[in-house]
N, C-alpha and C positions, 0 to 999 in steps of 0.2 A: 379292311384296315388293322393296323397291328393295335393290340390292346395295351393302355398303357401299363397294365401290372401284370406280371406272369401269375398264371394258372394255377390254384393250391394246388400242393403236392399230395392233398388226402385223396381216399376213395370217395365216390361218390356217396356212401352211406354214413361215415363219418363228416362228411363236407356239410353233409344236410343237417347235421345236430349241430356243429361248432358254427355254423350261418343262422341258426335260430337261435343260438346262446349269445354268438357278438350283437344281433339286432337287440337283442334283451339287456344285453350290458351297455349298449349305446342309448335304448333309451332311458335307465335307469343313470346314468352319468348326466344326462342332460335333465335331467329332473333335480338330482340329489344336489347340485353346485352347491343351489345356496344355503339348503338345510346344514350340509358340511361346511359352511365357512362358519353358520352359526353354532355348530357344534364345536369347531375348531377356536372359535377368539370364546367361548363357555371353558374350554380344556385350558385356555390361556390363563384365562381368571382363576379358574379354580387348581391348577397342576405347575402352571409355571412353563407349558411345553404347547406349541401348536400341535400335538401328534393328540388327535379328538379319539384315539382308541385308549387312553389311558384312564378314561372312567367309563362305567359300566352303563350308564344312559345311552351313551355313544356306541358300545358295542352291542348292544341288543340292537339299535336302529341297524348297525352294519350286516346284523345277520342274515338276513334276505339278500344283501347285495353282491351281485358277482365279482367285479372289480377284474375284470377280464383283463389278460395279457393281450395288448394288440394286437391283431391277423397276421401285421407282416412281421412282429417280431416272436411270433410263435411259428411260424414256417421257419424264421432262423432256425428256432431250437431244432426244428425237423430235421431240417439239412445238416447241422453241426450235427445231431445224433445218427446220421445216415453216414456224413464223413467220416465220424470216428468208428465207425460200426458198432454204436454202442451195444451192450449187453444188461447195463445193469446203469440204471439213472435216479437219482434223487430229487424230488422235488418240493423244497419248503414254501407250500402255502397255496393247496391245492383248491380253495374255494369249489366253485361246482365243477370244476374239470375240466374245463375247457382247454387251456394250455395242456395238461394232463392227456386229453385226445392225441393231441399231436404228437407227444412224446411217445405214449404207447402205441400208435402206427407207425413210428419210426422204428421200435423195438422189434415190432410183426414184420417190417419191412425188410430188416436185416436177420431176422433168424428165419425167416420164408426161404423152404428150401436146404436148408443148411445145419449141422451139427449143433447142438444144445440149445439153450431156451433164455431168453431174457426177461426184465420187469423194471416198470416204475417202480418206485416205493413214493407215494406221496402221503401226505400230512395234513391235517385238517383240525382245526382244534373246534368249531362248529360242529356239531351232532348232526344238523341239516344238512348243512352244505355237503359232509363227505355222505350220506345215505344220497343226494341227489346226485353229488360227483359219480357214484357208483351206478347208478340208474343210466346217466348218461353216457358214461363209457361201454355199458350192455346194448344201448343202443345206438351207440357209434362201431358198435362192434368189434372193440378192441379190450374189453372188459378182463379176459384171461390171462392181457397182458401188464395190469395196474394192479395194486395192493395199497387200499389209500388207509393209513395209519391214523385212529381218531385219537386227537388229546394233545398235550404240551410237547411241543417239539423236542424240547428238553429232554422228553422220557422216549416220543417214538422214534426218535432218530439215533438213539444209543447203541440200539441193534441193529449194524448192517454188516451185511457179508460184502468182503473186497473181491475183486478190486469195481470200484464206481467210475464210471467213464464221464458224466455227465451231470451237472446240478444246477438246476433252476432257483433261483434266489428272488420270490415274489412274495414275500413276507410283508407284515408292519416292520417298519424299520426298525425301530429297537431289538426284533431276533435275527435281523439278517444275520450279524457275525458272532453271536452263539450258535446260530444254524449250521453255518460253513465250519465254525472250529469244531463241531463233532462230526465233521463230515471228512473232515481235509486226511485224517489217517487212513483213511477206507478211499482214495483219491488215486488213481493211477499218474505214473508219469506222463504227462500228455492230456490228462484230463481237461474239459474245460467247465467253468461254473459261469454261467449268466446271470448278473444282475441287474434289474431293472430301475428303471428311474432315476439314476446316479445323479443325472445332472440337473434336471427340477431338484432333487432332494440332496444335493450337493454337503450341506450344512451339517443335514440330518445323518447321513449316510459318513461324517467324516473318520470314526473309527475304522469301519467295513474298509474304507477306499484308503486310509492308510496303512491296513492291516494288506490288503492285495496286493499295494502299487511296491512295499517297501523293498528297498534293491535285497537286503537281505533275508525276505520272508519265502515263503516256498512257492509263490506264483511272476508269473509274467502276466501283467495284465494293458488292456487296451480300453480306451472308450467311444464309445460309437453315440456320435450327440444326434438331436434331434427325438422328438416325441417324448421327452424325457430322459432319455439318453438311457444306455445300457452299458455295463462293463463286460467286458470279456477278458477272462482269468486263467491263463493255463499253470496247470499243477508242474514244476517245477520237475 
């Protein structure tokens, strides 16, 4: 009988790590729904926004949460990077490195047996998450293909080598557009930017979407609906 879903494109070592992390993320998500609603209401009262990351208490509560990219979206990232022949990838929002493993695996597979090298440059604000991401990448056997920069992405993404072939934006919404604007000058023509949850959060992503969808802007953009939606934007 044919399986409902295609098998993972990852090798067995990387697959074992991401399956463990995806399972942990699903457990955290189920348990965090009610507390996150409470934090969002508090944020609305205190700051006027539903974004709970705008206060220190919630940021501390989120410090150990994976908030991992859905497996099928991460697999799409892998396939896009393989199709692009990507050698340089930027990830805004590394967290525990789940999606980074898919990206680094694609880089490794692209450079295998050929000249040159490749690298995923990830950025993560929480020191504990950055350290965990490095361990997870090593456990998955792809640590040498990723560099995790620790700190505010408005600083960590200032120094990038060109050309960048692919960018994943999976960060707290207020930082999505600033992150992209830093990387745009380094993106090669035909590079792809993927941004998560643009349908479920379309109001919050309004400025980001206006930028990538502008007819006179640097991108041609399409939306894939379902599971929160993703925006795929190609550099002109």
